[in-house]
C-alpha positions as CSV (number, residue, x, y, z in Angstrom):
1,M,0.2,205.7,186.7
2,R,-3.0,203.8,185.6
3,V,-3.6,199.7,186.1
4,L,-3.1,197.9,182.7
5,E,-4.5,194.5,183.4
6,A,-4.1,191.6,180.7
7,G,-5.3,188.3,181.9
8,D,-2.3,186.6,183.5
9,W,-0.3,189.6,183.3
10,G,-0.5,193.6,184.3
11,M,1.5,196.9,184.6
12,L,1.3,200.1,184.8
13,I,1.4,203.2,182.1
14,P,1.1,206.6,182.7
15,E,-2.0,208.8,182.1
16,E,-0.7,210.0,178.9
17,W,-0.1,206.7,177.6
18,Q,-3.2,204.7,176.3
19,A,-3.5,201.3,175.8
20,E,-6.2,198.9,172.9
21,Q,-6.2,195.6,172.6
22,D,-5.1,194.6,168.7
23,E,-6.0,191.2,166.8
24,D,-2.7,189.4,168.2
25,A,-0.8,192.0,170.9
26,I,-1.9,195.2,173.6
27,V,-0.5,198.1,171.4
28,I,0.5,201.1,174.0
29,G,1.0,204.3,172.6
30,D,1.6,207.8,174.3
31,R,-0.2,210.3,173.1
32,D,2.5,212.5,171.5
33,G,2.9,209.5,169.0
34,V,6.5,209.0,168.7
35,G,6.2,205.0,169.2
36,C,4.8,202.4,170.5
37,I,5.1,199.7,172.6
38,E,3.3,195.9,171.5
39,V,2.8,193.1,174.2
40,S,2.1,189.2,172.3
41,E,1.9,186.4,174.6
42,L,2.7,182.6,174.7
43,H,1.4,180.2,177.2
44,K,3.6,176.9,177.7
45,E,1.2,173.9,177.8
46,S,3.3,172.0,180.5
47,G,5.8,173.5,183.1
48,D,7.7,177.0,182.8
49,F,9.9,178.9,180.5
50,G,13.1,179.2,181.3
51,T,16.2,180.6,179.1
52,E,16.8,177.6,177.2
53,D,13.0,177.8,175.9
54,L,14.2,181.2,174.0
55,Q,16.3,179.5,171.9
56,Q,13.4,178.4,170.0
57,F,12.4,181.9,168.8
58,E,15.9,183.6,168.8
59,P,18.5,181.1,168.2
60,D,21.7,183.4,168.2
61,A,21.5,184.9,171.7
62,S,24.8,186.9,170.9
63,Q,22.7,189.9,170.2
64,W,20.8,189.8,172.9
65,E,21.8,190.5,176.8
66,A,19.9,189.0,179.8
67,C,17.5,191.3,181.5
68,R,14.6,191.7,184.2
69,K,11.9,193.6,183.7
70,G,9.5,193.9,186.8
71,S,8.8,189.9,188.2
72,F,9.5,188.6,184.6
73,E,13.2,187.7,183.4
74,G,14.4,187.2,180.0
75,I,16.5,188.8,177.0
76,Y,16.8,191.9,175.8
77,R,18.2,193.6,172.2
78,A,18.1,196.6,170.3
79,L,18.3,197.4,167.0
80,I,17.7,199.5,163.6
81,E,15.7,198.0,160.8
82,D,14.4,200.0,157.6
83,G,14.5,203.5,159.0
84,A,13.0,202.7,162.7
85,A,14.4,202.0,166.3
86,I,13.3,199.0,168.0
87,R,13.8,197.5,171.3
88,E,12.6,193.5,171.5
89,W,12.1,191.9,174.7
90,Y,11.8,188.1,175.5
91,L,10.4,187.9,178.9
92,Y,8.8,185.0,180.9
93,A,7.1,184.1,184.3
94,G,6.2,180.5,185.1
95,A,4.2,179.2,182.1
96,L,4.1,182.9,180.0
97,L,6.3,184.1,178.2
98,L,5.7,187.7,176.3
99,Y,7.1,189.2,173.3
100,V,7.5,192.6,173.9
101,T,8.8,195.5,171.4
102,Y,9.0,199.4,171.2
103,S,9.7,200.8,167.5
104,C,9.6,204.4,166.8
105,E,11.2,206.7,163.6
106,L,14.7,206.5,163.5
107,D,14.9,210.5,164.0
108,N,12.6,209.7,167.3
109,Q,15.2,207.0,168.6
110,G,15.8,207.1,172.6
111,L,13.0,209.7,173.2
112,D,10.9,207.5,174.9
113,D,13.7,204.8,176.4
114,A,12.8,206.1,179.9
115,A,9.8,205.7,179.9
116,V,9.1,202.4,178.3
117,D,11.6,201.0,180.6
118,E,10.1,202.5,183.8
119,I,6.4,200.8,182.2
120,L,8.4,197.5,181.9
121,D,9.8,197.5,185.2
122,T,6.2,197.7,186.6
123,L,5.3,194.4,185.0
124,R,3.8,191.9,187.2
125,M,1.9,188.2,187.1
126,A,-1.9,189.0,187.8
127,A,-1.3,186.6,191.5
128,E,1.0,188.8,192.4
């Protein structure tokens, strides 16, 4: 596993996965090209994020379930859209909110789920 540091947060990624900075997000993919993780971040100007703040991004919480990934907590859902299997997370710690998606072709649904969960379980704030 390698350390991926992204300013205020970081995670571990397996050797066979690579990360690059895109315009608005960090894109993490494995060498076999099955799917990719995208992480974008938002910083709150004052105070810390909480569950109630997530309603401004996703007002219909009925499709989401509470989750914890590393030192972040938030909400998660999985869906099928336009022939793609998509997993989404809104994860927060302190004044930082991460919007994380994993997407792949529908034929590859589930292939990387365990690896993606393992990667996201290593999420930490940089100060930890």
